[in-house]
C-alpha positions in Angstrom: 0.0 0.0 0.0 3.0 2.2 0.3 3.0 2.7 -3.5 -0.4 4.3 -3.4 0.1 6.7 -0.6 0.7 9.7 -3.0 -2.4 8.7 -5.0 -4.5 8.5 -1.9 -3.4 11.9 -0.8 -4.0 13.4 -4.3 -7.4 11.9 -4.7 -8.4 12.3 -1.0 -9.3 8.6 -0.7 -8.3 5.7 1.4 -7.5 2.4 -0.3 -8.7 -0.8 1.3 -8.1 -4.3 -0.1 -10.6 -6.8 1.1 -9.7 -10.4 0.4 -12.3 -13.1 1.3 -11.5 -16.7 0.6 -13.3 -19.9 1.5 -11.5 -23.2 1.7 -13.2 -26.4 0.7 -11.8 -29.7 2.0 -11.7 -32.2 -0.7 -11.4 -35.8 0.3 -9.3 -38.0 -2.0 -11.1 -40.7 -3.8 -9.9 -44.2 -2.9 -9.4 -46.7 -5.7 -12.6 -48.6 -6.3 -14.8 -46.0 -4.7 -17.1 -44.4 -7.2 -20.2 -42.5 -6.0 -22.0 -40.7 -8.8 -24.3 -38.9 -6.3 -21.4 -37.4 -4.4 -19.7 -36.4 -7.7 -23.0 -34.8 -8.8 -23.4 -32.8 -5.6 -19.8 -31.7 -5.7 -20.0 -30.6 -9.3 -23.3 -28.9 -8.8 -21.9 -27.0 -5.8 -18.8 -25.9 -7.8 -21.0 -24.7 -10.7 -23.2 -22.7 -8.3 -20.1 -21.2 -6.8 -18.7 -20.2 -10.2 -22.1 -18.6 -11.2 -22.1 -16.6 -8.0 -18.5 -15.4 -8.4 -19.3 -14.6 -12.1 -22.3 -12.5 -11.0 -20.1 -10.6 -8.6 -17.5 -10.1 -11.4 -20.2 -8.9 -13.8 -21.5 -6.3 -11.3 -17.9 -5.1 -10.9 -17.1 -4.9 -14.6 -20.4 -3.1 -15.3 -19.4 -0.4 -12.8 -16.1 -0.1 -14.6 -17.9 0.2 -17.9 -20.1 3.0 -16.7 -17.2 4.8 -15.2 -14.8 4.5 -18.0 -17.0 4.2 -21.1 -14.2 2.2 -22.7 -15.1 -0.2 -25.5 -12.7 -2.9 -24.2 -14.5 -2.8 -20.8 -17.8 -3.5 -22.5 -16.2 -6.3 -24.5 -14.9 -7.9 -21.4 -18.3 -7.6 -19.8 -19.9 -9.3 -22.7 -17.4 -12.2 -22.5 -18.0 -12.5 -18.8 -21.8 -12.6 -19.2 -21.4 -15.3 -21.9 -19.2 -17.3 -19.6 -21.7 -17.2 -16.8 -24.5 -18.1 -19.1 -22.4 -21.1 -20.3 -21.9 -22.2 -16.7 -25.6 -22.1 -16.1 -26.1 -24.3 -19.2 -23.6 -26.7 -17.7 -25.8 -26.9 -14.6 -28.7 -28.0 -16.7 -26.6 -30.5 -18.6 -25.3 -31.9 -15.3 -28.9 -32.4 -14.2 -29.8 -34.2 -17.4 -26.8 -36.4 -17.2 -27.6 -37.4 -13.6 -31.2 -38.3 -14.6 -29.8 -40.4 -17.4 -27.5 -42.2 -15.0 -30.3 -42.9 -12.5 -32.7 -44.4 -15.2 -32.2 -48.0 -15.9 -31.0 -48.8 -19.4 -33.4 -50.7 -21.7 -31.0 -53.4 -22.9 -33.4 -56.2 -22.2 -35.1 -58.3 -24.9 -37.9 -56.7 -26.8 -40.7 -58.7 -28.5 -42.3 -57.1 -31.6 -45.2 -58.8 -33.2 -46.2 -57.5 -36.6 -49.2 -59.0 -38.3 -50.0 -58.3 -41.9 -53.2 -59.2 -43.6 -53.0 -59.7 -47.3 -56.4 -59.6 -49.0 -59.3 -57.4 -49.7 -61.5 -55.6 -47.2 -64.3 -58.0 -48.1 -62.2 -61.0 -47.2 -61.2 -59.3 -43.9 -64.9 -58.7 -43.1 -65.8 -62.3 -43.7 -63.0 -63.5 -41.4 -64.2 -61.1 -38.7 -67.8 -62.2 -39.0 -66.8 -65.8 -38.8 -64.7 -65.1 -35.7 -61.7 -66.7 -37.2 -59.4 -63.7 -36.6 -58.0 -65.0 -33.3 -57.9 -68.7 -34.3 -55.1 -68.4 -36.8 
């Protein structure tokens, strides 16, 4: 902060740097342990965290845009907004992938019975009247 003392005096402001960090404990995955639900929850929490931080960054860059009116600041703001929007899309994709994982796959045998009648409608009506349709 010593480098900014003269600037602070000239501008009659006091500079404060606030640094807030949160630490997350990550447990290492042991070989053979695979829990998709835990992975899903962790990924979801990380994506939410990225979106929140992105929102804070967007608010900050929009302030810079309004103050400076510089085209590059607006370009960066646009890129940041797109990045946050992509992250929210990833949240939806994650949700869809988790639903797909939870649903059982339909790899079992399927039986398809297709019956084809070859003849005229008159022939079909005769067979129906006689009651022979289910006997064949």
